[in-house]
C-alpha positions in Angstrom: -144.5 31.3 17.8 -147.4 28.5 17.1 -149.7 27.5 19.9 -149.3 23.7 21.0 -152.3 22.0 21.8 -153.0 18.7 23.6 -155.5 16.2 23.4 -156.5 16.1 27.0 -157.5 20.0 27.2 -160.5 19.1 24.6 -161.6 15.7 25.2 -161.6 15.5 28.9 -161.0 12.1 29.4 -163.1 10.9 25.9 -161.4 8.6 23.2 -161.7 11.4 20.9 -163.0 14.7 20.5 -165.2 16.2 17.5 -166.8 19.6 16.6 -168.3 21.1 13.3 -165.8 24.4 12.4 -167.2 27.2 10.2 -164.9 30.0 8.6 -166.6 33.0 6.9 -165.2 34.4 3.6 -162.5 36.6 4.8 -162.3 35.9 8.0 -159.8 36.0 10.5 -157.5 33.1 10.0 -157.3 30.4 12.8 -154.8 30.4 15.3 -151.6 29.1 13.6 -151.1 25.9 15.8 -149.4 22.4 16.1 -150.4 19.1 18.4 -148.5 17.8 21.1 -150.2 14.3 21.2 -152.9 13.8 18.6 -153.7 13.3 15.0 -156.9 14.6 13.6 -159.1 13.9 10.3 -161.1 17.0 8.8 -163.8 16.2 6.7 -165.0 19.3 4.4 -168.8 19.5 4.4 -169.0 22.7 2.5 -167.4 25.5 0.7 -163.9 26.1 0.0 -160.8 27.6 1.8 -157.0 27.3 2.5 -154.8 25.7 4.9 -151.9 27.3 5.8 -148.6 26.0 6.2 -145.1 27.3 6.6 -144.7 25.8 3.2 -147.4 27.7 1.8 -151.3 27.0 1.3 -153.1 24.2 0.1 -156.8 24.2 -1.4 -159.5 23.1 0.5 -162.8 21.7 -1.3 -166.2 20.2 -0.3 -165.4 16.8 0.2 -162.1 16.5 1.2 -160.3 14.6 3.8 -157.1 15.9 5.6 -154.9 14.0 8.0 -153.1 16.3 10.4 -150.0 15.1 12.3 -148.4 16.4 15.6 -145.6 17.9 13.7 -147.6 20.2 11.2 -148.0 23.7 11.9 -151.1 24.9 10.4 -154.2 27.3 10.5 -157.2 27.7 7.9 -158.9 30.1 6.3 -162.4 30.5 4.3 -162.5 31.4 0.9 -165.4 34.0 -1.0 -168.3 33.4 -1.7 -169.4 30.9 1.4 -166.4 30.3 3.5 -165.6 26.6 4.5 -167.2 24.4 7.2 -165.8 21.0 8.2 -166.2 18.3 10.8 -163.0 18.0 12.9 -161.9 14.6 14.5 -159.1 14.4 16.8 -157.8 11.1 18.4 -154.6 10.2 20.6 -151.2 9.6 18.5 -150.7 6.6 20.3 -154.0 5.1 19.9 -153.7 6.1 15.9 -150.3 4.1 15.6 -151.7 1.2 17.7 -154.6 1.1 15.1 -152.2 1.3 12.0 -150.0 -1.3 13.3 -152.8 -3.8 13.9 -154.4 -3.6 11.1 -151.4 -2.9 8.5 -152.8 0.3 6.9 -150.4 2.5 5.4 -147.9 -0.2 5.7 -145.3 1.9 3.7 -145.3 4.9 6.1 -146.1 7.1 3.2 -148.6 9.4 5.4 -146.6 9.8 8.8 -143.3 10.5 5.8 -145.4 13.3 4.1 -143.8 16.7 4.2 -147.3 18.3 4.5 -150.8 17.2 6.2 -151.8 14.3 3.9 -155.2 15.9 1.6 -157.4 12.6 0.4 -160.3 13.0 -2.3 -162.6 10.6 -1.7 -164.4 8.5 -4.8 -167.5 8.8 -2.6 -167.2 12.3 -0.9 -171.1 12.3 0.3 -170.4 8.7 2.1 -166.8 10.1 3.5 -168.7 13.2 5.1 -171.6 11.2 6.3 -169.1 9.0 8.1 -167.8 12.0 9.8 -171.1 13.7 10.7 -172.1 10.0 12.4 -168.5 10.6 14.6 -169.8 14.2 15.6 -172.8 12.6 16.5 -171.6 9.8 18.5 -169.5 12.2 20.3 -172.1 14.4 21.3 -173.8 11.2 23.2 -170.6 10.4 25.3 -168.3 8.1 22.9 -166.9 4.9 24.1 -163.4 3.5 22.6 -165.5 1.7 19.8 -166.4 4.5 18.3 -163.5 5.9 17.6 -162.6 2.3 15.8 -165.9 2.4 13.9 -164.9 6.1 12.8 -161.5 4.9 11.3 -162.5 1.7 9.9 -165.5 3.3 8.0 -163.4 6.2 6.9 -159.9 4.8 5.2 -161.5 2.6 2.9 -163.3 5.1 1.5 -160.5 8.0 1.1 -157.7 5.8 0.8 -158.2 2.2 -0.4 -154.5 0.6 0.2 -153.1 -0.6 -2.9 -149.9 -2.9 -3.1 -146.9 -0.9 -3.9 -145.8 -1.7 -7.3 -142.3 -2.8 -8.2 -140.2 -0.4 -9.9 -140.8 -0.1 -13.7 -144.0 -2.7 -13.6 -146.8 -0.1 -13.1 -149.9 -2.2 -12.6 -152.6 -1.5 -15.6 -155.6 0.1 -15.1 -157.7 -2.8 -15.0 -155.6 -4.3 -12.0 -155.7 -1.3 -9.9 -159.5 -1.2 -10.1 -159.9 -4.9 -9.8 -157.8 -5.0 -6.5 -159.1 -2.0 -5.0 -162.6 -3.5 -5.7 -162.1 -7.0 -3.6 -161.5 -5.1 -0.5 -165.5 -4.8 -0.3 -166.4 -7.7 2.0 -168.7 -9.1 -0.6 -166.2 -9.4 -3.2 -163.8 -10.8 -0.4 -166.1 -14.0 0.2 -166.1 -14.7 -3.6 -162.4 -15.0 -3.6 -160.1 -15.6 -6.4 -163.2 -16.3 -8.7 -164.6 -12.8 -7.7 -161.4 -11.5 -9.1 -161.2 -12.8 -11.7 -164.6 -11.5 -12.7 -163.5 -8.2 -11.8 -160.3 -8.1 -13.6 -162.4 -9.6 -16.7 -159.2 -11.2 -18.1 -158.2 -15.1 -18.0 -156.6 -16.7 -15.0 -153.3 -16.9 -16.6 -153.1 -13.4 -17.4 -154.1 -12.1 -13.9 -151.6 -14.4 -12.3 -148.6 -13.4 -14.6 -149.7 -9.4 -13.9 -150.1 -9.6 -10.1 -147.0 -11.4 -10.1 -145.0 -8.8 -12.3 -146.7 -5.8 -10.8 -147.0 -6.6 -7.1 -144.5 -9.8 -6.6 -148.0 -12.0 -5.3 -150.3 -14.5 -6.6 -154.1 -14.3 -7.0 -154.6 -16.4 -3.9 -152.0 -14.9 -2.0 -153.6 -11.4 -2.6 -156.9 -12.1 -1.3 -155.9 -14.1 1.4 -154.2 -10.8 2.7 -157.0 -8.6 2.0 -159.2 -11.1 3.8 -156.6 -11.1 6.6 -156.7 -7.2 7.0 -160.5 -7.1 7.0 -160.4 -9.8 9.7 -158.4 -7.8 12.1 -160.2 -4.4 11.4 -163.3 -6.3 12.6 -161.6 -8.1 15.4 -160.7 -5.2 17.1 -163.8 -3.0 16.4 -166.3 -5.2 17.1 -167.5 -8.1 19.6 -168.8 -10.3 16.8 -168.0 -14.3 17.2 -164.9 -14.9 15.5 -166.5 -17.7 13.4 -168.8 -15.2 12.0 -165.7 -12.9 11.2 -163.9 -15.7 9.6 -167.5 -16.3 7.5 -167.7 -12.5 6.5 -164.4 -12.4 5.6 -164.6 -15.7 3.1 -162.7 -18.3 5.0 -164.4 -21.3 4.4 -164.0 -22.7 8.5 -162.9 -20.8 11.6 -160.0 -23.4 12.3 -158.7 -22.3 8.9 -158.8 -18.6 9.6 -157.5 -19.3 12.9 -154.1 -20.8 11.2 -153.9 -18.1 8.5 -154.6 -15.4 11.2 -151.9 -16.9 13.6 -149.6 -17.1 10.8 -149.7 -13.7 9.9 -149.8 -11.8 13.1 -147.9 -14.6 15.6 -150.8 -14.3 17.6 -154.4 -15.7 17.7 -157.4 -14.3 17.0 -158.6 -14.0 20.7 -155.2 -12.9 21.5 -155.1 -10.2 18.9 -158.3 -9.1 20.2 -157.8 -9.0 23.6 -154.4 -6.8 23.1 -156.5 -4.5 20.3 -159.2 -3.9 22.8 -156.8 -2.9 25.5 -155.0 -0.7 23.2 -157.9 1.7 22.7 -158.7 2.0 26.3 -158.8 5.8 26.7 
């Protein structure tokens, strides 16, 4: 029978728990276990191994990032010749779900609906592992709730840049997918639609037609949604002034940002920040 672990057993009142874990090649597997009330993200630092699941095994390679949900029964095994080393970061499921809702990350719920733990292969694995190392370092120095938020915000754009779901039968062309993904960088967000056009390398009319066909939106609406998503993440994770956040995300003024944000979230940026910070008090 799988052991059931609880967050409080390891966290001891802290907002998250982090550890470096090593499995030698051919060493005994970790104990099969589930989580009662927490999610965890694993960043594979080096080596190779296997993720053991009731449905079979999944390979683990250096640079992989794995999201494990409470219902997942799993164990870990190192592989020859060097075994497996990873950094594990665990956090309360309630805080994780609150973060996803507040920032509209993974809006389709595909991560939760997947039949097995979700494995990401980051486009910059070194940067992703560096985020795990930073979270581990902050944990060893008595972390604050903002340190957990910083970990999520730094990691998620590296492992799985969210894309709008394409309409059935209208797959987005590669150039459009690449341009939409690149627009998540703050420096591109500040450039707005003109920057999206530069990244796409097509005419304004062609970009507009392609976005509408693939995603059912306009270039202006697409950029605004990305700006609001980034602003929500910054409001939740930082104490930066609202006017500064508005400027960082490309809004021409704080008043215009407030109108757009309130229309999207049904609360003002100030109220949103207050609720977000209360949501992550451990």
